[in-house]
C-alpha positions in Angstrom: -11.9 10.6 3.6 -10.9 13.3 6.4 -7.2 13.4 7.0 -5.6 12.9 10.4 -5.1 16.9 10.4 -9.1 17.1 10.2 -9.6 14.9 13.0 -7.1 16.9 15.3 -9.0 19.9 14.2 -12.3 18.4 14.9 -11.0 17.3 18.4 -9.7 21.0 19.0 -12.8 22.5 18.3 -14.6 20.4 20.3 -12.4 21.2 23.4 -12.5 24.8 22.7 -16.3 24.7 22.3 -16.4 23.0 25.9 -14.0 25.7 27.7 -16.5 28.2 25.7 -19.3 26.7 27.4 -17.8 26.6 30.9 -17.3 30.4 30.1 -20.6 31.0 29.2 -22.4 29.2 32.1 -20.1 30.8 34.5 -21.0 34.1 33.3 -24.6 33.8 34.2 -25.6 31.5 30.8 -27.3 32.5 27.3 -29.5 29.4 26.0 -28.5 30.3 22.4 -24.8 30.2 22.7 -24.9 27.3 25.1 -26.8 25.4 22.8 -24.6 25.9 20.0 -21.4 25.4 21.9 -22.5 22.1 22.9 -23.4 21.1 19.4 -19.8 21.9 18.5 -18.2 20.2 21.4 -20.5 17.0 21.0 -20.3 17.1 17.2 -16.5 17.6 17.4 -15.9 14.5 19.3 -18.3 12.5 17.1 -16.9 13.6 14.0 -13.3 13.1 15.0 -13.9 9.4 16.3 -15.6 8.5 13.1 -13.1 10.0 10.7 -10.4 8.2 13.1 -12.2 5.0 12.7 -12.2 5.1 9.0 -8.5 6.3 9.0 -7.4 2.9 10.9 -9.8 0.5 8.9 -10.4 1.9 5.6 -13.3 2.3 3.5 -13.2 -1.1 1.7 -12.7 -4.6 2.8 -10.0 -6.8 0.9 -9.1 -10.3 1.1 -6.0 -11.8 -0.1 -5.0 -15.6 0.4 -1.4 -16.3 1.5 0.3 -18.7 3.3 1.7 -18.7 6.6 5.4 -17.0 6.4 6.8 -16.9 9.8 9.9 -14.9 10.5 12.6 -15.0 12.9 12.7 -13.3 16.0 15.0 -10.8 15.4 13.1 -9.3 12.4 10.2 -9.1 14.4 11.9 -7.3 16.9 13.1 -5.0 14.5 9.9 -4.5 13.2 7.9 -3.9 16.4 10.7 -1.2 17.2 10.3 0.7 13.8 6.6 0.6 13.7 6.6 2.2 17.4 8.8 4.9 16.4 6.7 5.6 13.1 4.5 8.5 12.2 1.2 6.6 12.7 1.9 5.9 16.5 2.8 9.5 16.8 -0.2 10.8 15.2 -1.9 8.3 17.6 -0.6 9.9 20.4 -1.3 13.4 19.3 -5.1 12.7 18.4 -5.2 10.8 21.9 -4.3 14.1 23.7 -6.9 16.3 21.7 -9.5 13.7 22.3 -8.9 13.8 26.1 -8.7 17.5 25.8 -12.2 17.4 24.1 -13.6 15.1 26.8 -12.3 16.8 29.5 -13.2 20.4 28.7 -17.1 19.0 28.0 -16.9 17.1 31.6 -15.7 20.5 33.2 -18.6 22.3 31.4 -21.0 19.7 32.5 -20.2 20.2 36.1 -21.4 23.5 36.3 -24.9 23.1 35.8 -24.9 21.2 39.2 -25.1 24.5 40.8 -28.3 25.4 39.3 -29.8 22.3 41.7 -28.9 24.7 44.7 -27.5 23.5 48.2 -28.7 20.3 49.7 -31.7 20.5 51.7 -30.0 18.3 54.0 -32.6 17.5 56.9 -34.5 20.7 56.3 -37.4 18.9 54.9 -37.7 16.8 58.0 -38.2 19.5 60.6 -39.8 22.8 61.0 -39.4 25.6 63.6 -41.4 24.3 66.4 -39.8 23.2 69.5 -40.7 22.0 72.6 -42.0 25.0 74.8 -42.8 27.1 71.5 -45.9 29.3 72.2 -48.4 29.3 69.7 -48.9 33.0 68.3 -51.4 34.1 65.7 -50.1 35.8 62.4 -50.0 38.8 64.2 -48.0 37.4 66.9 -50.6 37.2 69.8 -50.0 34.2 72.0 -53.0 31.9 72.0 -54.7 30.9 75.2 -56.3 27.5 75.9 -59.4 29.0 76.1 -59.3 31.2 73.2 -61.4 29.4 71.1 -64.9 28.6 71.1 -66.3 25.1 70.5 -65.8 24.6 66.9 -63.4 27.6 66.4 -60.1 27.3 64.1 -57.2 29.6 63.7 -53.9 29.6 62.1 -50.7 29.7 64.4 -46.8 29.9 64.1 -44.2 29.3 66.5 -43.5 32.5 68.5 -40.6 34.6 67.0 -40.6 32.7 63.8 -44.1 33.6 62.3 -42.4 33.9 58.9 -41.8 30.2 58.6 -44.5 28.9 56.4 -43.5 25.1 56.9 -44.7 25.9 60.6 -48.2 27.0 59.8 -50.5 25.0 62.1 -54.1 24.8 62.2 -55.7 24.7 66.0 -59.0 23.4 66.5 -61.3 23.5 69.4 -63.0 20.0 69.8 -64.7 18.2 72.4 -62.2 15.5 73.6 -64.5 13.0 74.4 -65.2 12.5 70.6 -62.0 11.6 69.6 -61.6 8.4 67.6 -60.3 5.3 69.6 -56.5 5.2 69.4 -56.1 9.1 68.5 -53.6 11.1 70.2 -55.5 12.0 73.1 -52.1 13.3 74.9 -51.6 15.7 72.2 -54.9 17.6 72.9 -54.8 20.7 75.6 -57.9 21.7 77.1 -60.0 20.7 74.2 -57.5 22.2 71.3 -56.0 19.9 68.7 -53.4 21.0 66.2 -52.6 19.8 62.8 -50.1 20.9 59.8 -51.7 23.4 57.6 -49.8 21.9 54.4 -51.7 19.3 52.8 -49.9 16.1 52.0 -50.9 16.2 48.6 -49.1 19.0 46.6 -48.9 21.6 49.5 -51.6 23.8 49.2 -53.1 25.3 52.5 -55.7 23.2 54.1 -58.2 26.0 55.5 -61.7 24.9 55.3 -63.2 23.2 58.4 -66.5 21.6 58.6 -67.5 21.6 61.9 -70.5 19.3 61.5 -68.6 16.7 60.1 -65.2 17.5 62.2 -63.2 17.5 58.6 -60.6 19.6 57.0 -60.7 20.4 53.4 -58.0 21.5 51.2 -59.6 23.7 48.7 -57.1 22.6 46.1 -58.1 19.1 45.1 -60.6 18.3 47.9 -58.5 16.2 50.2 -60.4 15.7 53.2 -59.3 14.8 56.9 -60.9 13.4 60.0 -60.1 15.8 62.7 -61.0 13.3 65.4 -59.1 10.3 63.9 -55.5 11.9 63.7 -56.5 13.8 60.3 -57.0 10.6 58.5 -57.4 10.9 54.9 -61.3 10.2 54.1 -61.5 11.4 50.4 -59.3 12.9 48.1 -55.8 12.1 46.5 -53.6 13.0 49.6 -51.3 9.7 50.4 -51.1 10.3 54.3 -52.5 12.1 57.2 -51.7 15.8 58.2 -49.0 15.5 60.7 -50.1 16.3 64.3 -48.4 18.8 66.7 -48.2 17.8 70.2 -49.8 20.3 72.4 -49.7 21.5 76.2 -50.1 24.8 78.2 -47.6 26.7 80.3 -48.0 28.0 83.7 -49.8 31.1 82.3 -52.4 29.2 80.5 -50.9 29.7 77.0 -50.9 26.9 74.3 -47.5 25.9 73.7 -45.9 22.9 71.4 -44.7 19.9 73.3 -42.1 19.1 70.3 -41.8 19.4 66.5 -44.2 17.2 64.4 -43.3 13.7 64.5 -42.9 13.4 60.8 -42.3 15.9 57.8 -45.0 18.2 56.9 -46.2 18.6 53.4 -46.3 16.2 50.3 -44.2 13.4 50.2 -40.7 13.4 48.8 -38.3 10.7 47.5 -36.5 9.6 50.7 -39.0 10.7 53.4 -39.4 7.1 54.5 -35.5 6.4 55.0 
């Protein structure tokens, strides 16, 4: 049976291992050391608690028949006072302190891996760089006029000045507005130009294949297919929802502009998108 001294050493080793784990993680991390220190930290607490329980309850069960032997009040008070001052309670306080040290150091070490999750995205997943009045420009920064595309033409555009924002990548397609499906957002079509997010709503692949004969956009990764004339409705494949549509207009110089950001988050669905 492990002695009280051994129990204290187990808790102390666990606490020191927890502090060591914190230091290793703050210093950049090292998987082998982290694994070894975590083993000592958890193992020390486990060994200490089991050994402590055995010290308190013993290894065997003994039963002895005896009559009820009541005692007077004064002897009971004296016994309680002497018991509270005894070595058993002194050990208990010491071991409790060491157990708290071991648990506290392990909890401290557990806080640091939370930094690996990075900063909270906040509302960044719900909006892009598109703003009301943003001109549509090509990857080279060339503004797009309303009459730039031939019927059936397609081009990738970005908000002017922030061409590096991948989440704002948008497909502009020249269509015949008269062919739009009933209920489609005709007010968001500018001079036959309609725009949808280029990011597939399945796993975020770039949607870039346009079948003019079918008026459909195809994602090459998993073949999700979207109906351009019906709000990019999913007609085939695993995509769970349509491609978000960007409302379009024209400025005084005849260039295409956004009338605002996408009305919903672009790309794949995330856990609290609907909240």
